[in-house]
C-alpha positions in Angstrom: -7.2 -28.8 -4.1 -6.2 -25.3 -5.2 -4.7 -23.1 -2.4 -6.0 -19.6 -2.7 -3.3 -17.0 -2.9 -5.0 -15.0 -0.1 -4.1 -17.6 2.5 -0.5 -17.4 1.6 -0.6 -13.6 1.5 -2.3 -13.3 4.8 0.0 -15.8 6.5 3.0 -13.8 5.3 1.6 -10.5 6.3 0.6 -11.8 9.7 4.2 -12.8 10.3 5.4 -9.3 9.2 2.8 -7.6 11.3 3.9 -9.6 14.4 7.5 -8.7 13.7 6.6 -5.0 13.6 4.6 -5.3 16.8 7.7 -7.0 18.4 9.9 -4.1 17.4 7.2 -1.5 18.5 7.2 -3.1 22.0 10.9 -2.3 22.2 12.0 -5.9 22.1 14.2 -5.7 19.0 17.6 -4.2 18.4 16.1 -1.5 16.2 13.1 0.8 16.3 10.1 -0.2 14.1 10.7 3.2 12.4 14.0 1.9 11.0 12.0 -0.3 8.7 9.8 2.4 7.2 10.8 2.8 3.5 9.1 6.2 3.3 11.8 7.4 5.7 14.2 7.0 2.8 12.3 9.7 0.9 12.1 12.0 3.9 15.8 11.8 4.5 17.0 12.6 0.9 17.1 16.4 1.2 19.1 16.2 4.4 21.6 13.8 2.8 22.1 16.0 -0.2 22.4 19.3 1.7 23.9 18.4 5.1 25.1 14.8 4.6 23.0 13.5 7.5 19.7 11.7 8.1 16.7 13.5 9.6 15.6 12.6 13.1 15.4 8.9 13.8 16.0 7.9 10.2 19.1 6.0 9.0 20.8 4.1 6.1 18.3 1.2 6.5 15.4 3.5 5.6 17.1 4.6 2.4 18.2 1.0 1.5 14.6 -0.2 1.9 13.3 2.5 -0.3 15.8 1.8 -3.1 15.2 -2.0 -2.8 11.4 -1.5 -2.9 11.6 0.7 -6.0 13.6 -2.0 -7.7 11.0 -4.6 -6.5 8.1 -2.4 -7.9 9.9 -2.1 -11.3 10.1 -5.9 -11.3 6.8 -6.9 -9.7 4.5 -3.8 -9.5 3.3 -2.9 -6.0 3.7 -6.4 -4.6 5.1 -4.9 -1.4 1.8 -3.3 -0.8 -0.2 -6.5 -1.4 2.1 -8.9 0.3 4.0 -7.1 3.0 2.7 -3.7 4.1 1.2 -3.8 7.6 -1.1 -0.8 7.0 -2.2 -2.3 3.7 -3.0 -5.6 5.5 -5.0 -3.9 8.3 -6.8 -1.8 5.7 -7.7 -4.9 3.6 -9.0 -6.7 6.7 -11.2 -3.7 7.6 -12.5 -3.5 4.0 -13.4 -7.2 4.0 -15.2 -6.8 7.3 -17.1 -3.8 5.9 -18.1 -5.9 2.9 -19.5 -8.7 5.1 -21.5 -6.3 7.3 -22.5 -3.7 4.7 -23.5 -5.7 1.7 -24.6 -2.7 -0.5 -22.0 -0.1 0.5 -21.5 2.8 -1.9 -19.2 2.3 -4.9 -17.0 5.1 -6.0 -17.3 5.9 -9.7 -14.3 5.5 -11.9 -14.0 9.2 -12.6 -14.2 10.1 -8.9 -11.8 7.3 -8.0 -9.3 8.7 -10.4 -9.7 12.3 -9.0 -9.4 11.2 -5.4 -6.1 9.4 -6.1 -4.6 12.8 -6.9 -4.7 13.5 -3.1 -1.9 11.1 -2.5 0.4 13.2 -4.7 -0.5 16.3 -2.7 0.2 14.4 0.6 3.6 13.4 -0.8 4.5 17.0 -1.8 3.3 18.5 1.5 5.0 15.9 3.6 8.4 16.2 1.9 8.2 20.0 1.7 7.7 20.5 5.4 10.1 17.7 6.4 12.8 19.2 4.2 12.1 22.7 5.5 12.0 21.9 9.2 14.2 18.9 9.4 11.5 17.2 11.4 9.3 14.2 10.4 6.1 16.2 10.0 4.2 13.2 8.8 4.5 11.3 12.1 1.4 12.8 13.6 -0.8 11.8 10.6 0.9 8.5 9.5 -1.1 5.5 10.6 2.0 3.3 10.6 3.7 5.5 13.2 0.6 6.4 15.2 -0.5 2.8 15.6 2.8 1.2 16.3 4.1 4.0 18.5 0.9 3.9 20.5 0.5 7.7 19.9 4.0 8.2 21.1 6.5 11.1 20.6 5.7 13.0 17.4 2.0 12.3 17.4 -0.4 15.2 17.3 -2.6 14.3 20.2 -6.3 14.5 19.5 -5.7 15.2 15.8 -3.8 11.9 15.5 -6.7 10.0 17.2 -9.2 11.7 14.8 -7.0 10.9 11.7 -6.6 7.2 12.8 -10.4 6.8 13.4 -11.2 8.5 10.1 -8.8 6.2 8.2 -10.3 3.1 9.9 -13.8 4.2 9.1 -12.8 5.0 5.5 -11.3 1.6 5.0 -14.5 0.0 6.3 -16.5 1.9 3.7 -14.1 2.0 0.8 -11.7 -0.9 0.4 -8.0 0.1 0.7 -9.1 3.8 1.2 -5.7 4.9 2.7 -3.7 3.0 0.0 -5.8 4.5 -2.8 -6.0 8.1 -1.8 -3.6 9.0 0.9 -0.5 6.9 1.0 2.6 9.0 -0.1 4.7 5.9 -0.6 2.1 4.6 -3.1 2.6 7.9 -5.0 6.4 7.3 -5.1 5.8 3.8 -6.5 3.3 4.8 -9.2 5.6 5.4 -12.1 7.7 2.3 -11.4 4.6 0.2 -11.0 3.5 1.0 -14.5 6.6 -0.7 -15.9 6.5 -3.6 -13.6 7.6 -6.7 -15.5 5.8 -9.4 -13.5 2.1 -8.8 -14.0 -1.3 -10.5 -14.5 -2.3 -11.1 -18.1 -5.7 -12.1 -19.5 -6.3 -14.5 -22.3 -9.1 -12.9 -24.3 -9.9 -16.0 -26.2 -11.0 -18.0 -23.1 -12.4 -15.0 -21.1 -16.2 -15.3 -20.6 -16.5 -11.7 -19.3 -18.2 -12.9 -16.2 -16.9 -9.9 -14.2 -15.6 -12.0 -11.2 -12.1 -10.5 -11.5 -13.4 -7.0 -11.4 -15.5 -7.7 -8.3 -12.6 -9.4 -6.6 -10.0 -6.6 -7.2 -9.6 -4.5 -4.0 -8.6 -1.5 -6.0 -11.4 -1.6 -8.5 -9.1 -2.2 -11.5 -11.2 -3.2 -14.6 -9.3 -6.4 -15.1 -12.0 -7.8 -17.5 -11.2 -5.2 -20.1 -7.4 -5.4 -20.0 -5.1 -7.7 -21.7 -2.1 -6.9 -19.5 -2.6 -5.4 -16.1 -0.3 -2.4 -16.2 -2.4 -0.3 -13.9 -0.4 1.7 -11.4 -2.5 0.4 -8.4 -2.1 -3.3 -9.1 -0.4 -5.1 -6.2 -0.3 -8.5 -7.7 -2.4 -9.8 -4.9 -3.9 -12.4 -7.3 -7.4 -12.0 -6.0 -8.6 -11.7 -9.6 -6.7 -14.8 -10.6 -8.3 -16.8 -7.8 -11.8 -15.5 -8.6 -11.6 -16.4 -12.3 -13.6 -19.6 -13.1 -11.8 -20.3 -16.3 -8.5 -22.2 -16.2 -5.4 -20.2 -17.1 -7.4 -17.2 -18.4 -5.7 -15.0 -15.9 -2.0 -15.8 -15.3 1.1 -14.1 -13.8 3.7 -13.7 -16.4 6.9 -11.7 -17.2 5.7 -9.2 -19.8 7.0 -5.9 -21.1 
């Protein structure tokens, strides 16, 4: 019997989510913030100009960022599809939305592309104000920090509540909404993801163009029309591979 990749992914991400919750409860040696890779981006300016990390950030944040960039260059955004707690929660909400709302609206390819530009704006704004003030400006709007800190120090009160609820509702309506349109770390990963060596490939000779792979992709990537999935948003989640009815038509390979 074939084991679906989703079961392995969800098992792994459940373990990671439990570890983050453990740290968020103050039971570990480090704060959960120490394991946020975007903190590595937020600390760069301070390191270059003053030789010190901003706020609660430290060497681990920068090490994680560098390690993940290398991982993305090797295996696309596999961190997002196999490890990110916020991506996991967003995916679960999206699946729940799909079961409850069978005919939810589908974003057109053109609008989907345009909305993705927002994450670059979020990246620029977050880094600009963090570098200018020396404070972690994104804290009050970052679902990772808001959720696991329990709206703690650095949150923006009612605004943080509104942002969190809006992101949750958005994920319910549009699968992976935060990851698609708002995640600044995703914007950092984009150019490296395009060159990711480990990717899904499609055998055109055995493909029946059934469309199952397109329907299964949580990021609406047109898998059925591509020979090699170089798309910047691909997380190698393998949902398309599991959905394909033809043996070995979609495979994970090391390809340039």
